[in-house]
FITORZA-334665 format. One line per 4 residues: number of its first residue (from 1); their letters; for each residue x, y, z of N, C-alpha, C. Coordinates in Angstrom, 1 decimal, padded with zeros to 4 digits. Layout:
// FITORZA-334665
NUM> a> X:Y:Z:X:Y:Z:X:Y:Z  ...
***
This chain:
// FITORZA-334665
1> xxxx> 113.0:086.8:092.5:112.6:087.4:093.8:111.5:088.4:093.5  110.7:088.7:094.5:109.7:089.7:094.3:109.5:090.3:095.7  108.8:091.5:095.6:108.4:092.2:096.9:107.1:092.8:096.6  106.2:092.9:097.7:104.9:093.6:097.6:104.9:094.5:098.8
5> xxxx> 104.7:095.8:098.5:104.6:096.8:099.5:103.3:097.6:099.4  102.7:097.9:100.5:101.5:098.6:100.5:101.7:099.9:101.2  101.2:101.0:100.6:101.3:102.3:101.2:099.8:102.8:101.3  099.2:102.6:102.5:097.8:102.9:102.7:097.6:104.4:102.6
9> xxxx> 098.5:105.2:103.2:098.3:106.6:103.2:098.2:107.2:101.7  099.0:106.6:100.8:099.0:107.1:099.4:098.1:106.2:098.5  097.5:105.2:099.1:096.6:104.3:098.4:097.3:103.7:097.2  098.5:103.1:097.5:099.4:102.6:096.4:099.9:101.2:096.8
13> xxxx> 099.9:100.4:095.8:100.5:099.0:096.0:101.7:098.9:095.0  102.8:098.5:095.5:104.0:098.3:094.7:104.4:096.9:094.7  104.7:096.4:093.4:105.2:095.0:093.2:106.5:095.2:092.5  107.6:094.6:093.1:108.9:094.6:092.5:109.3:093.2:092.2
17> xxxx> 109.9:093.1:091.0:110.5:091.8:090.6:112.0:092.0:090.3  112.8:091.1:090.8:114.2:091.2:090.6:114.8:089.8:090.4  116.0:089.8:089.8:116.7:088.5:089.6:115.9:087.7:088.6  116.0:086.4:088.9:115.3:085.4:088.1:114.0:084.9:088.8
21> xxxx> 112.9:085.3:088.2:111.6:085.1:088.8:111.0:083.8:088.3  110.6:082.9:089.2:110.0:081.6:088.8:108.5:081.6:088.9  107.9:080.6:088.4:106.4:080.4:088.6:106.0:080.4:090.0  106.7:079.6:090.9:106.4:079.6:092.3:106.4:080.9:092.9
25> xxxx> 107.4:081.7:092.6:107.5:083.1:093.2:106.4:083.9:092.7  106.0:083.8:091.5:104.9:084.7:090.9:103.6:084.3:091.6  103.4:083.0:091.8:102.2:082.5:092.5:102.2:083.1:094.0  103.3:083.0:094.7:103.4:083.6:096.0:103.1:085.1:096.0
29> xxxx> 103.6:085.8:095.0:103.4:087.2:094.8:101.9:087.5:094.7  101.2:086.7:093.9:099.8:086.8:093.7:099.0:086.7:095.0  099.5:085.8:095.9:098.9:085.6:097.2:099.1:086.8:098.1  100.2:087.4:098.0:100.5:088.6:098.8:099.7:089.7:098.3
33> xxxx> 099.5:089.9:097.0:098.7:090.9:096.4:097.3:090.7:096.9  096.8:089.5:096.8:095.4:089.2:097.2:095.2:089.6:098.6  096.1:089.5:099.5:095.9:089.9:100.9:096.0:091.4:101.1  096.7:092.1:100.2:096.8:093.5:100.3:095.7:094.3:099.7
37> xxxx> 095.0:093.7:098.7:094.0:094.5:098.0:092.8:094.9:098.9  092.3:094.1:099.8:091.2:094.6:100.6:091.5:095.8:101.5  092.8:096.1:101.7:093.2:097.2:102.5:093.1:098.5:101.7  093.3:098.4:100.4:093.3:099.6:099.5:091.9:100.1:099.2
41> xxxx> 091.8:101.4:099.0:090.5:102.0:098.6:090.4:101.9:097.0  089.2:101.9:096.5:089.1:101.9:095.0:089.8:103.1:094.5  090.2:103.0:093.2:091.0:104.1:092.5:092.5:104.1:093.0  093.0:103.0:093.5:094.3:102.9:094.0:095.3:102.9:092.8
45> xxxx> 096.6:103.1:093.1:097.6:103.1:092.1:098.5:101.9:092.3  098.9:101.3:091.2:099.8:100.1:091.2:101.1:100.5:090.6  102.2:100.2:091.3:103.5:100.4:090.7:104.1:099.1:090.5  104.6:098.8:089.3:105.3:097.5:089.1:106.7:097.9:088.6
49> xxxx> 107.7:097.5:089.5:109.1:097.8:089.3:109.9:096.6:088.8  110.3:096.7:087.5:111.1:095.7:086.9:112.6:096.1:086.8  113.0:097.1:087.6:114.4:097.6:087.5:115.4:096.4:087.7  115.2:095.6:088.6:116.2:094.5:088.9:115.9:093.2:088.3
53> xxxx> 114.9:093.1:087.4:114.5:091.9:086.8:115.6:091.4:085.8  116.0:090.2:085.9:116.9:089.6:084.9:116.1:088.7:083.9  115.3:087.8:084.5:114.5:086.9:083.6:113.2:086.5:084.4  112.2:086.2:083.7:111.0:085.7:084.3:110.5:084.5:083.4
57> xxxx> 110.2:083.4:084.0:109.7:082.3:083.3:108.5:082.6:082.5  108.4:082.1:081.3:107.2:082.3:080.4:106.0:081.7:081.1  106.1:080.7:081.9:105.0:080.1:082.6:104.4:081.0:083.6  105.0:082.1:083.9:104.4:083.1:084.9:103.3:083.9:084.3
61> xxxx> 103.1:083.9:083.0:102.1:084.7:082.4:100.7:084.5:083.0  100.2:083.3:083.2:098.8:083.2:083.8:098.7:083.8:085.2  099.8:083.7:086.0:099.8:084.3:087.3:099.8:085.8:087.2  100.5:086.4:086.3:100.6:087.8:086.1:099.2:088.3:085.6
65> xxxx> 098.5:087.5:084.7:097.2:087.9:084.3:096.2:087.9:085.5  096.4:086.9:086.3:095.5:086.8:087.5:095.7:088.0:088.5  096.9:088.4:088.7:097.2:089.5:089.5:096.6:090.8:088.9  096.7:090.9:087.6:096.1:092.1:086.9:094.6:092.1:087.1
69> xxxx> 094.0:090.9:086.9:092.5:090.8:087.0:092.0:091.1:088.5  092.8:090.7:089.4:092.4:091.0:090.8:092.6:092.5:091.1  093.6:093.1:090.6:093.8:094.5:090.8:092.7:095.3:090.1  092.3:094.8:088.9:091.2:095.5:088.2:089.9:095.4:089.0
73> xxxx> 089.6:094.2:089.5:088.4:094.0:090.2:088.4:094.8:091.5  089.6:095.1:092.1:089.6:095.8:093.3:089.6:097.3:093.1  089.6:097.8:091.8:089.5:099.2:091.5:090.8:099.9:091.2  091.7:099.3:090.6:093.0:100.0:090.3:092.6:101.1:089.2
77> xxxx> 093.1:102.3:089.4:092.9:103.4:088.5:094.1:103.7:087.6  095.3:103.4:088.1:096.5:103.8:087.4:097.6:102.8:087.6  098.3:102.4:086.6:099.4:101.5:086.7:100.6:102.2:086.2  101.7:102.2:087.0:103.0:102.8:086.6:104.0:101.6:086.6
81> xxxx> 104.5:101.4:085.4:105.5:100.3:085.3:106.9:100.9:085.1  107.8:100.5:085.9:109.2:100.9:085.8:110.0:099.9:085.0  110.3:100.2:083.8:111.0:099.3:082.9:112.2:100.0:082.2  113.4:100.0:082.9:114.5:100.8:082.4:115.0:100.3:081.0
85> xxxx> 114.8:099.0:080.8:115.3:098.4:079.5:114.1:097.8:078.8  113.6:098.5:077.7:112.4:098.0:077.0:112.4:096.5:076.6  113.6:096.0:076.5:113.6:094.5:076.1:113.2:093.7:077.3  113.1:094.3:078.5:112.6:093.5:079.7:111.1:093.6:079.9
89> xxxx> 110.4:094.2:079.0:109.0:094.2:079.1:108.6:092.7:078.8  108.1:092.1:079.8:107.9:090.6:079.7:106.4:090.3:079.2  105.9:091.2:078.4:104.6:091.0:077.9:103.5:091.7:078.7  103.9:092.5:079.6:102.9:093.2:080.5:102.0:094.1:079.7
93> xxxx> 102.6:094.8:078.7:101.8:095.7:077.9:100.6:095.0:077.2  101.0:093.8:076.6:100.0:093.1:075.9:098.9:092.5:076.9  099.4:092.0:078.0:098.5:091.4:079.0:097.5:092.5:079.5  098.0:093.8:079.6:097.2:094.9:080.1:095.9:095.1:079.2
97> xxxx> 096.0:094.9:077.9:094.9:095.1:077.1:093.7:094.1:077.4  094.1:092.9:077.9:093.1:091.9:078.1:092.6:091.8:079.6  093.4:092.3:080.5:093.1:092.1:081.9:092.9:093.4:082.7  093.0:094.6:082.1:092.6:095.8:082.8:091.5:096.4:082.0
101> xxxx> 090.6:097.1:082.7:089.5:097.9:082.1:090.1:099.0:081.2  089.4:099.4:080.2:089.9:100.4:079.3:090.2:101.8:080.0  089.5:102.0:081.1:089.7:103.3:081.8:090.8:103.3:082.8  091.6:102.2:082.9:092.8:102.1:083.7:093.9:102.7:082.9
105> xxxx> 094.5:103.8:083.5:095.7:104.4:082.9:096.9:103.6:083.1  097.7:103.3:082.1:098.9:102.5:082.2:100.0:103.4:081.6  101.0:103.6:082.5:102.2:104.4:082.1:103.4:103.5:082.2  104.3:103.6:081.2:105.6:102.9:081.3:106.7:103.9:081.5
109> xxxx> 107.4:103.8:082.6:108.5:104.7:083.0:109.8:104.1:082.8  110.8:104.9:082.4:112.2:104.4:082.2:113.0:104.4:083.5  112.5:105.0:084.6:113.2:105.1:085.8:112.3:105.3:087.0  112.8:105.0:088.2:112.1:105.3:089.4:111.8:106.7:089.6
113> xxxx> 112.7:107.6:089.2:112.5:109.0:089.3:111.3:109.5:088.4  111.2:108.9:087.2:110.1:109.3:086.4:108.8:108.8:087.0  108.8:107.6:087.6:107.6:107.1:088.2:107.2:108.0:089.4  108.2:108.4:090.2:107.9:109.2:091.4:107.3:110.6:090.9
117> xxxx> 107.8:111.1:089.8:107.2:112.4:089.3:105.7:112.2:089.1  105.3:111.0:088.4:103.9:110.8:088.2:103.1:110.5:089.5  103.8:109.9:090.4:103.1:109.6:091.7:102.9:110.9:092.5  103.7:111.9:092.3:103.5:113.2:093.0:102.3:113.9:092.5
121> xxxx> 101.9:113.6:091.2:100.7:114.3:090.7:099.5:113.6:091.2  098.3:114.2:091.0:097.1:113.6:091.4:096.8:112.4:090.5  096.2:111.4:090.9:095.9:110.3:090.1:095.2:110.7:088.8  095.4:110.0:087.7:094.8:110.4:086.4:093.3:110.1:086.5
***
């Protein structure tokens, strides 16, 4: 399962993954992200919440890379990943090196509270 939420006032896009995520769901997520990106201003923040993620198919990697590339092209400035269990990092850190510009700040948070603290600060 996934969710995409747009907060235009805060110029933030949130993607949440939970349960067992399939290739089809990741593709649909990418389509929702594609529709949300034109609404955001450049230098937006992206929050990726893996708190409820159980598993994600390995075949999702190309779709995740595509989402990253679209966000990069739209002007993402900062990425905050919520990964309470480091063993659930589904390769996002490695994909980041290839699909985000070097000037995009990427933070990995252990909790939603930690991510919210960063979101309360001015963007990096």
